[in-house]
C-alpha positions as CSV (number, residue, x, y, z in Angstrom):
1,M,-40.5,-13.8,183.6
2,I,-42.4,-12.5,180.4
3,S,-42.5,-14.8,177.6
4,F,-41.9,-13.8,174.1
5,K,-42.8,-16.9,172.5
6,G,-44.4,-16.5,168.8
7,C,-42.7,-13.0,168.4
8,H,-41.3,-12.6,164.9
9,F,-38.4,-10.4,166.4
10,P,-35.8,-10.9,169.2
11,K,-36.6,-10.0,172.8
12,Q,-33.9,-7.3,172.8
13,A,-35.0,-5.9,169.8
14,I,-38.8,-5.7,171.0
15,L,-37.6,-4.6,174.4
16,H,-35.5,-1.7,173.1
17,A,-38.3,-0.3,170.9
18,V,-41.1,-0.4,173.7
19,D,-38.6,1.2,176.1
20,F,-37.7,4.2,173.6
21,Y,-41.1,4.6,173.2
22,L,-42.2,5.1,176.5
23,R,-39.2,7.4,177.9
24,Y,-39.1,9.5,174.9
25,S,-41.3,11.8,173.3
26,V,-41.8,10.3,170.1
27,S,-44.5,9.0,168.0
28,L,-44.9,5.5,166.8
29,R,-44.3,6.7,163.1
30,D,-41.1,8.5,164.3
31,L,-40.0,5.4,166.1
32,E,-40.6,3.3,162.9
33,E,-38.4,5.5,161.1
34,I,-35.8,5.8,163.8
35,L,-35.4,1.8,163.7
36,A,-35.6,1.5,160.0
37,E,-32.5,3.8,159.9
38,R,-30.9,1.2,162.3
39,G,-31.7,-1.5,159.9
40,V,-34.9,-2.9,161.5
41,T,-37.9,-3.0,159.6
42,V,-41.1,-3.0,162.0
43,D,-44.6,-1.3,161.3
44,H,-45.7,1.3,163.6
45,A,-49.0,-0.9,164.2
46,T,-46.8,-3.6,165.1
47,L,-44.9,-1.2,167.6
48,S,-48.4,-0.3,169.0
49,R,-49.3,-3.7,169.9
50,W,-45.9,-4.5,171.5
51,V,-46.5,-1.2,173.9
52,V,-50.2,-2.5,174.5
53,K,-49.2,-6.0,175.4
54,F,-46.0,-6.0,177.1
55,S,-45.8,-2.7,179.1
56,P,-48.8,-3.8,181.5
57,L,-46.7,-7.1,182.3
58,V,-43.7,-5.2,182.9
59,A,-45.5,-2.9,185.3
60,I,-46.7,-6.2,187.3
61,E,-43.1,-7.1,187.5
62,A,-42.3,-3.3,188.7
63,H,-44.8,-3.3,191.5
64,K,-43.2,-6.7,192.8
65,R,-40.0,-5.4,192.9
66,K,-40.0,-1.6,193.8
67,K,-38.5,-0.4,196.9
68,S,-41.0,0.3,199.6
69,G,-42.5,3.7,200.2
70,A,-42.9,6.0,203.0
71,A,-46.0,5.7,205.3
72,S,-47.2,9.2,204.1
73,W,-49.0,9.4,200.6
74,R,-49.7,12.0,198.3
75,M,-52.4,11.2,196.0
76,D,-54.4,13.1,193.0
77,E,-55.9,12.5,189.5
78,T,-54.8,14.2,186.4
79,Y,-56.6,14.4,182.8
80,L,-56.0,12.6,179.6
81,K,-58.0,12.4,176.3
82,V,-59.2,8.8,175.3
83,R,-61.3,8.4,172.0
84,G,-61.9,12.6,172.1
85,Q,-63.1,12.1,176.0
86,W,-61.6,13.3,179.0
87,M,-60.6,10.1,181.4
88,Y,-58.9,10.3,185.0
89,L,-55.7,9.0,185.8
90,Y,-55.2,8.5,189.3
91,R,-51.7,8.3,191.0
92,A,-50.1,8.2,194.1
93,I,-46.8,8.9,195.6
94,D,-45.0,9.0,198.7
95,R,-43.7,12.3,200.5
96,D,-40.4,11.6,198.9
97,G,-42.0,11.7,195.4
98,K,-41.3,7.8,194.7
99,T,-44.3,6.3,192.7
100,L,-46.7,4.0,194.5
101,D,-49.7,3.2,192.1
102,F,-51.6,4.3,189.2
103,M,-55.0,3.8,187.5
104,L,-56.6,4.9,184.3
105,S,-60.3,5.6,185.2
106,E,-63.1,6.3,182.8
107,R,-65.0,8.3,185.9
108,R,-64.1,10.4,188.6
109,D,-66.4,9.6,191.6
110,T,-66.2,7.7,195.1
111,A,-66.2,4.4,193.3
112,A,-63.3,4.9,191.3
113,A,-61.5,6.5,194.3
114,K,-62.2,3.4,196.5
115,K,-61.1,1.0,193.7
116,F,-57.5,3.1,193.3
117,F,-57.2,3.0,196.8
118,S,-58.0,-0.8,197.4
119,K,-55.4,-1.4,194.6
120,A,-52.6,1.1,196.0
121,L,-53.3,-0.6,199.4
122,A,-52.8,-4.0,198.1
123,N,-49.6,-3.3,196.5
124,N,-48.1,-1.1,199.0
125,G,-49.4,-1.8,202.4
126,I,-51.5,0.5,204.5
127,P,-49.9,4.0,204.9
128,L,-50.5,6.3,208.4
129,R,-52.1,9.2,206.1
130,I,-53.1,9.9,202.6
131,V,-52.8,13.7,201.6
132,I,-55.2,14.7,198.9
133,D,-57.0,17.9,197.6
134,K,-60.6,19.5,198.6
135,S,-61.9,16.3,196.4
136,G,-65.2,15.0,198.4
137,A,-65.0,11.7,196.1
138,N,-61.4,11.1,197.3
139,A,-62.4,11.6,200.8
140,A,-65.4,9.4,200.6
141,G,-63.0,6.8,198.9
142,I,-61.0,6.7,201.8
143,N,-63.5,6.5,204.3
144,E,-64.9,3.3,202.1
145,V,-61.5,1.7,202.5
146,N,-61.4,2.5,206.3
147,K,-64.7,0.8,206.8
148,I,-63.4,-2.4,205.0
149,L,-60.4,-2.1,207.1
150,K,-62.2,-2.3,210.4
151,R,-64.7,-4.8,208.9
152,F,-61.6,-7.1,208.6
153,G,-60.5,-6.4,212.3
154,C,-57.6,-3.9,211.3
155,P,-56.7,-1.6,214.1
156,T,-55.1,1.0,211.9
157,K,-57.1,3.9,210.4
158,I,-55.9,5.9,207.5
159,T,-55.8,9.4,208.5
160,T,-57.0,11.9,205.6
161,V,-55.2,15.1,205.2
162,R,-56.8,17.3,202.8
163,S,-54.4,20.3,201.7
164,K,-53.6,21.8,198.0
165,Y,-50.5,22.9,199.7
166,L,-49.2,19.8,200.5
167,N,-50.2,18.2,197.6
168,N,-48.1,20.1,195.3
169,R,-45.5,17.6,195.2
170,I,-47.7,15.1,193.2
171,E,-49.3,17.7,190.9
172,Q,-45.5,18.4,189.7
173,D,-45.0,14.9,189.5
174,H,-47.8,14.8,187.0
175,R,-45.9,16.7,184.5
176,F,-43.5,14.1,183.1
177,I,-46.6,11.8,182.2
178,K,-48.4,14.9,180.4
179,R,-45.3,15.7,179.0
180,R,-44.9,12.2,177.4
181,T,-48.5,11.8,176.1
182,R,-48.7,14.9,174.6
183,P,-46.9,13.7,171.2
184,M,-49.5,11.0,171.5
185,L,-52.0,13.4,170.4
186,G,-54.7,11.3,172.3
187,F,-55.6,7.7,172.5
188,K,-57.6,5.6,170.6
189,S,-59.0,3.2,173.0
190,F,-59.2,3.0,176.9
191,T,-57.0,-0.4,176.5
192,S,-54.2,0.8,175.0
193,A,-54.1,4.2,176.7
194,A,-53.9,2.0,180.1
195,A,-51.5,-0.1,179.0
196,T,-49.3,2.6,177.7
197,L,-49.4,4.7,180.5
198,D,-48.6,1.6,182.7
199,G,-45.3,1.5,181.0
200,I,-44.6,5.3,181.0
201,E,-45.1,5.1,184.6
202,V,-42.4,2.2,185.2
203,A,-40.1,4.7,182.9
204,Q,-40.7,7.1,185.3
205,M,-40.2,4.8,188.3
206,I,-36.5,3.9,186.9
207,R,-35.7,7.7,186.5
208,K,-36.6,7.8,190.2
209,K,-33.8,4.9,191.0
210,Q,-37.0,2.9,192.8
211,F,-35.5,-0.8,191.9
212,E,-32.4,-2.1,193.4
213,L,-31.4,-3.1,189.9
214,E,-27.8,-2.7,187.9
215,G,-27.5,-1.0,184.7
216,D,-29.0,2.1,183.0
217,G,-32.7,2.8,182.0
218,F,-32.7,0.1,179.5
219,A,-30.9,-2.5,181.1
220,Q,-33.3,-2.2,184.2
221,F,-36.3,-2.0,181.9
222,A,-35.2,-5.5,180.5
223,A,-34.3,-7.0,183.7
224,L,-37.8,-6.4,184.8
225,A,-39.0,-8.1,181.7
226,G,-37.0,-11.1,182.8
């Protein structure tokens, strides 16, 4: 359960604000005006702090409570601007389109790919195969993970399938993330970008019905927060 101790606003008001920002194409200043019209006076800087603080915590709970995915994955990375520089959002979905994992990285290389695959395997188990595009760094990252699995005596080896056609599904899945981040006009720090993207991904997972939780989108977001 996420602690809201020390917050000067009710838990439900904070969660409503954070959930609204993550789900809909509004800026923080837009959200400040929307809340003011509903009698809640809160500065956009405070809204930003709420998003950065609580989004990663909700994402941790989401990883614990999401339904298991299929054993065939699709992995790809997309591009986002942070401090005026392009950063890389690594993402993985299963063959049915369910979100498995995500990670923002400053680099697009073998080390970053290895880190992402290690994170995804820790959260989702070992798949039978991972479909990637023609990226040599991603293929090398899977090879490094396979070496680690072998070192620990794991009999399973992850099969790599390099096919742009089969990877179209995750490329289409990137569109929701891009559509939500476009009004933000770039992020000012890596930390805020990573935290906000955590929350946006959870909002998308709720849309995909990846949790066995009752209620609408906000009710499920609040349930993940505890």
